[in-house]
C-alpha angles and dihedrals in degrees: 000000000000121000127194126192121196115177099208096049097063088215094168130026101268109234117206093164086229095109093101135029086239095065114032140147101185116155119240132193108264119245130191103273122222108211114220130135088203091089093054125063134180096011114181135175115216126193119216141205087275113070093215098048127079136179120217119202131186145134124252145138122246135025103330139188147140125270116201120196115236107236090204087060098250131121113318121247119247120205114189121217134236122217113243129179104298097346147045124245138197125190111217108204137147100069129129124242125278097011134135123230135178123203142162132205123247137196134184117220125171091346092304120116114219122187133196129228118285118276131188139222128188115199117219138215113290095203134330085219093068109105118236115263122225112195099214098176139356134179091192109119121248110266095026114122110209131159132200130204118221144154119233126202124194135168086254104046149332127254144184104213140172114216127197125231086252087062097253126136108241097167135021141171121190125215107187118214112260087226137031114243129203120229115334097337090109091076094059102029104024098088093237122212106253113175135029131182142149122269115252092253092053094234100099144043120233123202138156139214116221126250105208100207141013092271096050126088122239118193133216116211125198111192126181118232089252090056105260117144102232098169138017114180123184116202127181111239095003105151136160105342142059140134139185113246100174133003107311092340115114141179121212141177117255132191113234125193118234131166125232126169090344091306128120108238123196107215126182132246129184107214135177119234147161139181089298090058139251111345104173148002111246099179138357119204086220089066089068107021122050125206088212091062108092090222092064102037116119117246098205129062136226119044105355125194093212125205089337109217098205109172139038132186128175127232105202088189091082103004092253133139128223119210135179122223112198100186089054099042086233147120123205142191125217143167129208094244103040104030116211112023100173141346126208106198135178091199112096092207091064123074104246115198088220141056128204142187091240122056107277088235087070087064102037121030120148090333118202101178141015124189132185112236097180130256089065090295120135135190114221122189112206122191097211134035117216101212097043112049092180093063121083104203149002142196120219131188114211135193110212122195108197096187097051092030095230131135125205128196110231102171141355128196123186111213134177101215122104120250099352118175138160086270102041149008101209106202126196119202121199 
């Protein structure tokens, strides 16, 4: 499996493990350490369900954490601790498989830095089913320690993984197929994992399997960083897109069945759901696009996956949702109360809300994701690239001026992975 990393494209969600106080690798100015085990009691190293993740527990006063020696000789890695009931705990995460590391606990008391004896951990094998990674190219600078979330689907199994900028697995959770498939049927029938992201609190990984039609179940998984399955939510018709909008409250894209000219049409709905199930419809594609409009009428017959909304992200600044529509070469912004706010479309027959110096098809062409970056800048992943037929995908960064209805291209990066977004690099291995 080839793996490419490009710093400006934001292909994966960059994971610093600084999202919570519980898991942090912030650098601190070194002090002279006074080695004494008298300041640390009840030390214990605990393995987790992930072979590369460990929990270290102890009792001590002061500001405490774990300092791990860098075997490459660079800066050590510091993991702060969180105070639990009766002890302190650090979660050690971000290390490749089958490696040896040494660490000590340190605490600062009255401006003095005290360190424990040296302890050891040995990371295990996440899974023998994970394909080998070959890092072909990277623009990440030497010494940078970045991590990327992705889902990985093979004919043998499915995984949610975290990959380092050195092209090494540092975390992985397997979701076996529910059935065994012959040949390549797994790609069409195997309910592939399709999107992955961190939970809002930064302590869990969220990902989903894909329901392939309105009458098939898709599943949202919520897994803690130490490998505990926290939630498994089955939703009828859930397909490619979901996101978390509040703690353990989600929205997701569902297929809905409609009839048109004696054809079964799969339309799209955005619904809110939680562990109890679906609780409301946020948006229906039929509210904005009519099957009676010739511009939106399907050309084929039978069971038709209509406009195919395939991705949703949430903009908390104005409580809006961004979605990509592959069949229309468009991305849209909607709100629950007002419906469609704007549409950026590469198809000239559709009324785009924006104009650009480039062809709009250069900005939006078979989009599979859109994410808001702030300051009215958006990251769009396009599955094809109009001026280079040999490439299979691209990431574009776009500035949108809603007042003047203009769109400006800020950055374009051609990539070769399938379905990359800011939240995920979905990789298929044949």
